[in-house]
N, C-alpha and C positions, 0 to 999 in steps of 0.2 A: 456727447460732451463727457470729458475727460473726469472719475473722482476716483480718486485715488483710495485703497482701502484694502484694511490685511484680512485677511480670510471673509469666511463666507456671510458671518455672523452681521458683520459691517453691512454687505450688501442687502441681506436680508430686514436690515432698518428700514430700508430707503421706500417701499411701500407703507409702512408705515409711517414713517417721517411726511410724505406726501396727502395720505389722510390726514396727519395735525394740522397742515399746512389748510387745507381746504377746510376744516373745522374752525381755524384761526378766523381765514378771511369771511365766515358766517358769522362769527363772535362781532369781528371789526364792522362790522357792515351796520349795524345798530346806532355806529358814532355820531352820524351827520344827522338821527332824527332827534336823537337824545340829549346831544350839544347844543340845537340850536331851543329842546322844550326849556334847559334850564338859563331864568333869566338873572344875567350876571355876567361879568366882566368875563370879556375870553381867558383872558389869563387865570383869573382866578379858578375857574372851570378845572383849566391845565393843570392849575398847582394843586387841586382839591380832589383831581380822578387819580394824580400821580402818585398822591399821596397816599391815599388808598391803596392803590396799586400796587406801590412801594411795602406795605405792611402786608399783603398779600404773598408775596414774592417771599419778602423774608420769612415767613412761616413755612413754606413751601420749600426753602435752600436749607431753612438751619444757618449754620454758622459760613457766612460766604466767604469765599477763596478770593481775595484779593489780591492781585499782583502788582496791579498800575501800571499796567504793559501798554502797549501803543494801541494795540489793537482794543484792550478793553476798555481804555481811557476813551481812544476815537470813536467807538461804540456807543458809551456812552452817551458823549456832548452829540453827536448826530441822533440818536434817538433822541434826547431833549430837544433839537432843533427840529423835528418831524412832528413831533405832539405840539409844541408850541406853534408853530406856523400852522398846525392844518386847525387846530380849535382855532385861533384865530380867522384864519382865511375861511371858517365856516358860519362866523359873524361876520362879514364884511363882503361876501359873495356866496354865489348859490351854493346848494350842497350838493349839487352836481359838476360844477364848476371846482369847485375843492377840492371831490376825491377824481375827476379826471384829468386833472394838473397832476396831483398825486403821484397818479399811475404814470407818470411818464418815463416814472425811475425804472425801468427793466431795460430802457433804449441806452439809460448811463451805467448801468452796470452791466450790459453787453459791453460796452468799450473800456471800460474801467474794469471790470474782472479779469479779462485776459491780459491785461497789462500788471494790476496788482496781486491776482490771485493765479494767475496761468491755465486759468480755467479755460478749457478751449470752447466757442461760442458754435455751434453747428447749422446748419443751413435750414435745420427746420428750426430752431430755437429763432432766427431772423425772420422766420416765415411766421411763428408765432407771434411773435412782436407786433409785425406789420399788421398782420389781419387785425389784429386785436387792439392795436391804437388806432385803427381805423375804421373800424368796429362800433369804439365805444365815441371816437366822434359823431357817429352816424345815431348812437343811441341816444347823446344827447346836442342834436343838432340843433334844438329850437330852445338852447339854452346856454348855448356855449357864450354868446355875447350878452347874456344878462350880468349883472352883477359890477361890483366896481372893481376896477384896475388893480387897485392897492390888495384888493382881498383875491386878485387872480396872481399877482405877483408873490405873495404869501404861501398861495397855493403849490404854486412853480417851486418854490427854495423849497416847500416842503417834499417833496416830488426828489429833489436832488439831494438832500437830508436824510430821505428813506434808503436812495441806494447805497449812499454810504454807509450806512448804518448793515445794511445786509452785508456791505462788501466786509465792514472791519468783525462784522459776526461771525463769517466765516473766516476768515482769518483763527478765529479760536475754534477750530473743531473738532482739536485735539485737548481742548480746555474745557473750562464751562463756564459758556457764553450769559447765562441767567444773571452774572453778576454785574454785566454791562447795562442790564434793561433796569435792577435793582439801583446801579449808581443813577440813572439815567431820569428815574423816576423821584428819587429821592432832591436831584438838582432840580428838574421841573418845581417841583413840589416846593422850594426855598424859592425858587423864582415868583412863581403865581401864587401863594399862600395869602401874602401879602394885599394881594389886591383884593381878597374876600373880604376884607376890614373897611371895604368900601364902601360895598354894596353886597349886602349877604344874599342868598337866594330863601326863597320861601320853603315853606316846608315839603313839597310833591318838588322843588328844587332837587333839594338833599338826597330824598327819593332817588332819581336819575342821576346824581353825582355817585353817588355807591355803589348803583348798577352801572355807569362809566366806569369804575375804576375796579371791582370786581370783577364783572362778566364782559366789559368790551374793550378792557384794556389790560386786567393780571392774567385771569386763565390762557387768554389768547397768546400772550407772551411768553408764557411757563411756555405752552405748547410749541410755539416758534424759535423758542432758543431750544427744543427738542432734536425738530427737525433741520434747523440748521447743520447740526454736526455730519447729517447724511444727505443732504443736497448741496447743488450751487449756490452761490450769490445768485443768480440766474432765476435760477427757480422756485429760490425764495422768495423773490420778487415779483415775478411772473406768475406764479399761481395762482395768490392772491387776489390776482385782477381780476377775478368772479367778485371780489367786492365792491367794486364802484354799480355792478350790474344788481345787486340783493339791493343796493340801497333804495331806488322807489318803489320795491316791493314793499318794505318797512312804511312806507308813506304813504302808498294805497293802502295797505292794508290801516295803518291808524287814522289816514285821511280823508282818505277816500279819492286820490287822485291817481288816474287811470292812464297810463304811459299811450303813449299815441303807437300807430304800424310801424312808424321809423322805428322808436323804441325798444318793442319786441322783437323787432327784426334781427337787431342792432346786437341785443342783450342773445339769442338764438345764435347768433355767430359767436362772439366770444365766450361762451358756455361750449357751445360742441368745438372749437376750436384748444380751447386748454383744458378740457378734458380730454379729448386727442390726446394732447400732446403728454398727461398727467399719465396715462393707458401706457403710454408708447415708454415711459421712462421705467413703470412697471413691468411692463413686458421683457425692459432688458436688464433688469435688474434679476429674474429671474433666469432669465437666458443667461447670466452669469452664474448663478447657481448650479443650474445644470451640465 
């Protein structure tokens, strides 16, 4: 995979960026469980979660650098579509279906990234995509047919939006992509918060919404925005693929649901393949420095 950088300092940022993406995936993975724990309209959940996230990001950024470029606006719109469709999908299909279908994103990034970003997709990347997607199908073999068709379509749309988000964010590698996340959260808040007045959550639901906004959305997207400047769009959508594997872990810890043997096998395959891909990227970065 070709990445154009200037100086060893930029290369040295790649291992740190990969670690940021791994932490991002871990924080994102709480989404399915938390969203299903809030008893209110899906658009209201998305709006409040993004509103809280926007406040956090605004504090972290200070004065935002808004240039209203094609990439900045494109990333904001695709971000908003990603989170709105994902939250809605979680309310209309299983959490497994929602996250699995969203993580078809690396396939779209691999195809579109070469065209829009001129980032070469190597054989190792295609192998990682094929094995990971196949293993996730194995992981959710018992659940993929469960849930409404409408919810599955929403989740598939979220995957396309997430792919476009990664590409538009990568277009801003020499700028400040966090502003796109800020704009996307503000847009989502404007769309979703009015639905809160129809049927607001209880006290426990508000607690979950705060956790969703700060821990599950705000903090990881700050890390993601830092990482995207030093990894390719494909890596930014492929490395977080450990998120759908961790989702059932939190369900097991919270609800006592035990994954089956096929789920354990699929999870082990994905973690092994993605870990190997991460180590390969880090080793390549180290070799370039040497």
